[in-house]
C-alpha positions in Angstrom: 23.5 42.1 14.0 24.0 38.2 12.7 25.0 35.7 15.3 25.5 32.2 15.3 25.6 30.5 18.6 26.2 26.5 18.7 27.7 23.7 20.6 30.1 21.5 18.7 31.5 18.5 20.1 35.7 18.3 18.7 34.3 15.7 16.4 31.8 18.6 15.1 29.2 17.0 16.3 25.6 18.8 17.2 22.6 16.4 17.1 22.6 12.7 17.0 19.2 11.5 16.6 17.1 15.2 15.8 18.9 15.7 19.7 22.0 17.7 21.6 23.6 14.9 23.1 24.9 16.2 25.7 23.8 17.8 28.8 25.9 21.0 30.1 24.1 23.2 32.3 27.2 25.7 31.7 26.3 26.0 28.3 22.4 25.9 28.8 23.3 29.2 30.8 26.0 31.0 28.0 23.2 30.2 25.4 20.4 31.8 28.3 22.5 34.5 28.9 23.7 35.5 25.1 20.3 34.5 23.6 18.0 37.0 26.2 15.9 40.1 25.4 16.7 39.1 21.7 15.3 37.2 18.5 16.4 33.2 18.2 15.8 31.8 14.4 15.6 28.1 14.6 14.3 24.4 11.9 11.9 23.0 12.6 13.6 20.1 14.6 15.7 22.2 16.6 12.2 23.8 18.0 11.0 20.1 18.0 13.9 19.2 20.4 13.0 22.0 22.5 9.6 22.4 22.8 8.4 25.2 23.6 9.2 29.0 22.8 11.6 29.9 24.1 11.1 32.7 27.4 12.3 35.8 27.3 13.2 35.6 23.0 10.8 36.5 20.1 11.1 33.0 18.3 11.2 32.4 14.4 10.7 28.6 13.4 11.0 27.8 9.7 9.5 24.6 8.7 7.7 24.4 5.4 5.3 21.6 6.9 4.4 22.9 9.8 2.5 26.5 11.1 3.5 27.5 15.1 2.0 30.1 16.6 3.0 31.5 20.0 3.4 34.1 22.1 6.9 35.2 21.1 6.8 33.2 18.1 5.8 32.9 14.7 6.8 30.8 11.9 8.6 31.1 8.5 8.6 29.2 5.5 12.4 30.3 4.1 15.7 31.3 5.3 15.2 33.9 3.3 11.5 35.4 4.8 13.1 34.7 8.7 15.6 37.3 8.0 13.0 39.3 6.7 10.7 38.5 10.0 13.2 39.1 12.7 14.6 42.3 10.4 11.6 43.6 10.3 10.6 43.1 14.6 14.2 44.6 15.3 13.2 47.5 13.9 10.0 47.6 15.7 11.7 46.7 19.5 14.7 48.3 18.6 16.8 44.2 19.1 20.1 44.7 18.1 21.0 40.9 17.8 19.3 38.3 16.1 20.8 34.6 16.8 21.0 31.1 15.1 19.6 28.4 16.7 20.6 25.2 14.2 20.2 22.5 13.0 22.4 22.3 10.4 20.7 23.8 7.2 19.6 27.0 9.7 23.4 27.2 10.3 24.9 26.6 6.7 23.1 29.5 5.2 24.0 31.5 7.6 27.5 31.2 7.7 27.9 34.4 4.8 26.1 36.5 6.4 27.4 35.9 10.3 28.8 39.0 12.4 29.8 36.4 14.9 29.7 33.4 15.8 29.8 32.2 19.0 31.2 28.3 19.5 30.6 26.6 22.5 33.4 24.1 22.1 33.1 20.8 23.7 36.4 19.1 24.8 34.8 15.2 24.1 33.7 13.7 21.0 30.6 12.9 20.5 28.3 9.9 18.9 26.3 11.3 16.2 24.8 12.5 12.6 24.9 16.2 12.3 27.8 17.8 11.6 28.0 21.2 12.2 29.5 23.3 8.5 33.0 24.3 8.5 34.1 27.9 7.7 36.5 29.4 7.0 39.1 30.6 9.6 40.3 33.8 7.4 36.6 34.4 7.0 37.1 35.2 11.0 38.6 35.7 14.3 39.3 34.8 17.5 38.1 37.5 19.5 37.7 35.7 22.8 37.7 32.3 24.7 36.9 31.2 27.6 37.2 27.8 29.5 34.8 25.9 31.8 34.9 22.9 32.9 35.1 20.5 29.5 34.2 23.4 27.6 35.5 26.2 26.0 33.1 29.6 25.1 35.0 31.4 22.1 34.0 34.9 20.3 34.8 34.4 16.9 34.1 38.0 14.8 33.9 38.6 10.9 37.0 39.9 9.1 35.6 43.1 7.5 37.8 42.5 4.9 37.5 46.1 3.7 39.0 47.3 6.4 42.2 45.3 6.3 42.5 47.1 2.6 42.4 50.7 3.8 38.7 51.6 2.6 
């Protein structure tokens, strides 16, 4: 299953100057809980912001300019080869979930194929230069949403139009 996991400010900001402009321990814990034991795909800038492979996950970094290699980490040179690598690894290791973890370009490419979006809503505006792409609420329904302090953890699930149309 292809999942997007993202934290988004009220004004759509997801990044500022190559960094995440907030730090909510609850969001970091949620991210770890949801993605651990699975595959994560991220762009080079996102990976370099984190600074290390995420433990307890198989990391695939998309970069056209650099090659990263470490335990539980590999580099793909485009989105399609990252997905191919993820699917092969998932099949070999009996993993069900692949998470797209940023940045904007990865999210944009993933919106058409994502089965779920794990969206943390940050209940404030932030200054930034990277925004989460718009997605059609006609393609997803809100399956659950839990508010904790200044953030909400929401899960959107893709609407299967064939089931809705009785096919």
